[in-house]
Residue, then its C-alpha position, 0 to 999 in steps of 0.5 A: m166386192q162388186l158395187s152391183t151385188p146385194s152384199f155390197f149394198v148390205f155393207f153400204l147400208t151399215v156404213w151409211l147408218l154409222y157415218w150419219a150417226a157420227a156426222q157431227f163429229r169429224a174424227a168419228r165420221l173419218l174413222v167410220l170411212l177409214a174402217a169402210n175403206g179398209f174392209f172394202l180393200a180386204k174383201f179383194g185380198l188382205l195384201y191390199l191392206a198395205l195400201p194405206a201405208a203407200a197412201s201415208i207416204d204420199f201424205l208425208i210427201g205432201l207435208g214436205l212439198s208444202r214446207s220445202a222452198s228448195n227446188a232440188a228437195r221438191r223434185l226429189l219428193v215428187g219424184l219419190s211419189l211418182l216412183m212409188n205410184l207408177g211402180l204400183l201401177v206398172t208392176p201388176k201389169i208386168l207380172a200379169l204379162r210375164t206370168g199369166d194368170r198364175y198370180s191373178w188370185l193375189l192381185t184381184l183389184s187394179l190400183s190404177f185409179y187409186c195411183f192416178q188419184a194419189l198423183t193428183y195430190t202430190i203433182d198439184l203441190y209440186r206445181r203450187d196450184d192455187d187450189a192445192r194445200a197440203t192437209r195435216n189430217l192423216f185420216a182425212y187424206l186416207g179417207a179421200a185417197l182410199f175412198f172405196p166407191v171409186l177404187v174399182a173403176g173411178p171416176i178419178l178424184r182431184l184429191h184437193g177438192f175432194l178433201k175440202q168436201l170431207l173436212e166440211p160437215p156433210s148434209l143430205t137433202n131429200s132432193q140429193a137422196g132422190r138423185a142418189l137412189l136414182l143414179i144407183g137404180i140407173g146404174l144397176v139397169k145399165k150394168l146388169l140388164i144391158a151390159d151383162f146381158l150383151g156381154q154374155n149373149l152376144v159380145g163374148r161369143i163373137f169376139d171369142t170365135p169370130t170365124l163362126y159368125s157372118g160378117a153381119e153378126v160380127l158387126a153387130g157384136v162390135y156395135g154390141y161391145a160399144l154399148q156394153l162397155f158404155f153401159d157397164f162403165s157408166g153404170y159403175t160410175d152412176i152407182a159410185m156417184g149415188v153412193g157418194l151423194l148418199l154420204g154427202l159427197k159429190l163425185p165428178e161426172n164421167f160420161r156425157q153421151p159420148y156416142l153423140s160427139i161430132n168429132m174425136m175431140e168432143f168424144w174425149r170431152r164426154w167419155h171417161i172425162t176424169f181420165s181424159e182430163w188426167l191425161r191432158d193435165y198430168l201427162m200431156e202438159s208434162l211432155p217436152q214441147r215447143r208450143r210457142q214456135f210450133p204450137l200445131s205440131s207440138y199438139c199433134y206430137s204430144v196428143i199422139l204420144t199421150m194417147m199411146l201411153g193411155g192405150l198401154w195403161h189399159g194393157l201391155g200389148w200391141t192391140f192397146l197400143i194400136w187403139g191409143a195410136l188411132h185415137g191419137v192420130a184422130l185427135a191430131t187430125v181434128r185439130l189440123w182440120k179445125q185449123a184449116r177451116k177456121g170460122s166455118k160452121p157445119t150444117v145440121w145435116g153435117k153434124w149428123v153425118s159427123v156424129l155417125l162418122t165419129f161413132n163408127f170410127v170409135c167402134f172400129t177402134w173398140i175392135f182392137f181394144n177388146a180383141s185378145s190379140l192382134g190376130n183376133a182383131l184381124a180376124i174380126l175385121q176379115r169377117i166384117g169384110s166377108n160380105t156375108w149377111s146371115v143373122d140367124n144368131l141375132t135373137l130378138p131379145i138381143v136386138l131389143v136390148m140393143v135398140f133399147a140401149a141406143v135410145a136410152h143413150c140419146l135421152p135428154l140429160k135434163w130428164l134425169d134432173g126431173s126424175a130425181e126431183l120427183i123421187g126426192r118428194a117421196p119419204f126416204w124410207v119409201q125411196g130406200a125400199a124401192l131401191a132394195a126391191l129394184v136390187l132384188i128384182i134385177q138380180t133375179i131377172s139377170g140370173r147369173g149375177a153380176a159380171p166383174f166391171v170391165y174397167g176393173n181389170f185396168 
């Protein structure tokens, strides 16, 4: 069940009504959420109804970590959690690599985002982080670990903080409702009117058969993919955040105008924020390093290795490994540059040049990220360098959508707060009717329905 389809909103409306009817009773509220999580998983396949069993094991491991003082026992428990979750993460990827599409009907939902969330719980308990407390409420843990809006493509939740929200009595103000409905509306526009349009009419065609297009058209396709990926992924995040907010739950921000970054370090503070923070806190920090003796070289080694592993998470192939390595080397280069130029501040023109260079470097790496093979990536690069300038296949609607997307990406973030406040003043039934009308209008305009979310495959 995709978050951008009318069937999802019918499902969510039912969940919303039941959830708020039971809002004053914690057990009943959590049971509604558990039933919603189970139904959502079942829509992807009955096999996924076994996932609560894995989550229950992590719940028990959490209790063991909170009560055990033995370092050996604690290492054994966290090792069991790592083994189970990494097994859930890696097994489908290896199966897909070896069997192709033979079992794709069986595993229609990636478990990556669930696994990352589950590991935040057990690893934080193992490290004895100050905010980490093992919950004794199984229903609350299952509600948090399997929270349905984030299962497909995040954002990645830190379960300890999210559990605190679940256990508190929920509240929903007019302002919060207005912001939630605005986020959902923006997410639908991003997904259906920008990302899906560019994917169907430009990106897919050019990446599939780059030799049929001129260098200028292939370059436009690469820029189009950068916009498609951002608006697809951030559109999902907006919808998930809006759905969570309508349940009185605040989800973490995942994007903050990433294509306006002045370097790659800033890019990863703005792009897929919860994933980059997860890589930093749970992977990079766990790598063996010698920070005190060699802080700079330790950072460079660990960030390159971390990004290469992050690339392989997206897919077990050379293209993803190259993508991760390029980002890792770029991050290390920025760190070395900052170290060499301590105290120097870039000029206004220098900042804009840096933004332009960073954006084009990111687009260059997206070629490997989206290419079906290394040969496909090289063919795209060859066509870009062919010095052919025909633009016959770039229709006016494609150009207009790309320009609109670029402008929308650069709009001030404070405009969202002002718009949410304005919408929040309207009666709630007016807000709901407006959202329902928006869903139907967008579905009618988009025509072909919603394509699967790109990050739902990872």
